[in-house]
C-alpha positions, -999 to +999 in steps of 0.1 A: +000+000+000+013+034-009+017+057+022-009+083+025+016+111+029+032+102-005+001+115-023-004+147-003+011+178-017+036+197+005+020+232+001+042+249+027+074+237+009+063+251-025+081+279-042+072+316-036+078+343-061+072+375-040+108+376-030+100+387+006+119+369+033+102+365+067+121+373+099+101+351+123+075+325+116+063+297+139+040+289+168+031+313+197+018+307+232+016+269+233+015+256+269+035+225+277+048+208+308+084+216+315+110+208+342+136+233+352+170+224+367+173+242+401+204+252+420+199+224+446+202+197+419+165+189+417+142+194+387+112+216+394+081+207+374+060+235+361+041+246+330+058+267+303+043+290+277+064+284+246+069+304+214+091+289+187+101+306+155+125+303+125+133+327+097+119+319+062+138+324+029+121+346+003+116+316-021+099+293+004+061+297+008+058+285+044+073+266+073+061+233+087+044+243+119+038+207+132+075+202+134+078+227+163+052+207+182+070+175+175+103+189+188+086+202+219+069+169+226+101+149+221+120+169+247+122+152+280+153+167+298+151+193+324+154+227+308+187+245+313+208+270+294+227+242+278+196+223+268+180+255+255+210+259+231+206+223+220+169+228+213+176+259+192+201+239+171+175+211+167+148+236+156+172+253+131+183+219+116+149+203+115+132+233+098+163+240+076+166+276+087+196+298+094+180+313+125+159+299+153+142+316+183+126+303+214+108+319+243+094+301+273+077+318+303+069+299+335+063+304+372+093+294+393+089+286+430+115+290+457+111+277+492+119+305+517+121+307+554+106+336+573+134+356+589+124+351+626+099+323+629+116+303+602+083+290+589+087+278+553+066+286+523+069+289+486+072+322+467+066+323+430+087+343+405+079+350+368+108+337+347+114+339+309+141+321+290+148+337+256+171+320+231+183+331+196+204+312+171+218+331+142+239+310+119+264+295+144+260+320+173+236+313+201+225+340+226+206+332+257+188+357+279+172+350+313+145+374+325+134+372+361+107+394+378+113+397+416+088+413+440+104+432+469+096+459+495+110+494+491+108+523+516+111+559+505+142+578+519+125+612+514+094+602+534+116+588+562+137+620+562+109+646+564+084+628+585+082+630+623+073+593+624+068+566+599+076+564+562+056+552+532+067+520+515+055+500+486+058+467+468+082+469+439+088+447+409+124+444+399+130+428+365+164+416+353+171+406+317+206+391+316+227+377+288+247+348+303+283+340+298+287+310+322+269+289+347+244+308+367+212+298+384+178+315+385+182+315+423+215+335+419+197+362+400+169+363+425+193+366+454+211+396+438+179+415+434+164+406+468+196+415+487+196+451+473+160+458+482+148+476+513+136+442+523+126+410+506+091+395+508+079+360+519+049+338+512+042+332+549+051+352+579+042+355+616+040+386+638+077+385+648+086+383+611+063+413+602+081+434+629+115+424+615+105+431+579+090+465+588+120+476+608+145+463+582+128+482+554+128+513+577+165+510+583+173+504+546+153+531+526+158+531+488+145+552+459+137+534+427+169+549+414+189+533+443+174+499+435+186+498+399+220+514+407+228+490+435+218+460+415+237+472+384+269+476+406+266+440+416+260+429+380+290+449+367+313+428+390+298+394+379+317+379+351+289+354+344+267+382+330+277+396+296+249+422+293+219+432+313+188+455+316+177+461+352+144+479+358+123+486+388+087+497+390+076+509+425+038+508+430+036+540+450+014+539+481+008+577+482+003+582+444-019+567+417+011+562+395+043+541+396+079+552+399+102+536+373+139+533+366+160+514+340+197+508+335+211+489+304+246+478+298+265+456+274+299+449+289+314+443+254+308+480+247+329+508+262+314+517+296+293+548+299+298+549+336+321+577+349+356+568+358+360+594+386 
């Protein structure tokens, strides 16, 4: 019997005469189970939202969308930066393209102990892994959103008692040049906040957090500068964008700051 596929025309693979190359084509927002390699050596199981793309030459009408799904379903290893690079190569080779792109978003959970009571709970962080393969060069970017507490230095300075504080979202997008864990990036950001936050706390913890934030006031500008200083000294990070949005408790708007730097380019930071 003749295979059914032998008699079906490959429309996507047909020739196109418009001479217009496409930069990205593929599948977007497909949810799929994924395991992430954590710093403690265990694989954390979560759900990823994947987007997979390739470039398309001007003379090819379409790409084979089903092959993206086949690649995703055949992947069983815990996702790491090394595995992400391997997946990009597989996508590029399978779909016969010079460039391949992959984006996966997922919640990542870290077990944290409250500072005084030591009760343990999970705190979730929004993580995105972005990979890009152009010819033989692969670039991987890790994006992590970390919620923290910030307390206003101006409010503390001018008030007879108290100071307003707020929850802040710090987002780091880092291009990696070496082994680094999601937990490492989270720690850098949390350690430069007025105080980190926890999923579960008791009254003694609340007292500690309130007082630590009061003793460590930071503007939104302070947050991004202090974190950038840490990133500048970390050889595992090749380039970064660090941004903070403070959801102001005394305004109906947010405060925002951003620092970008590519360490391969001459530094724009003053030398004296």
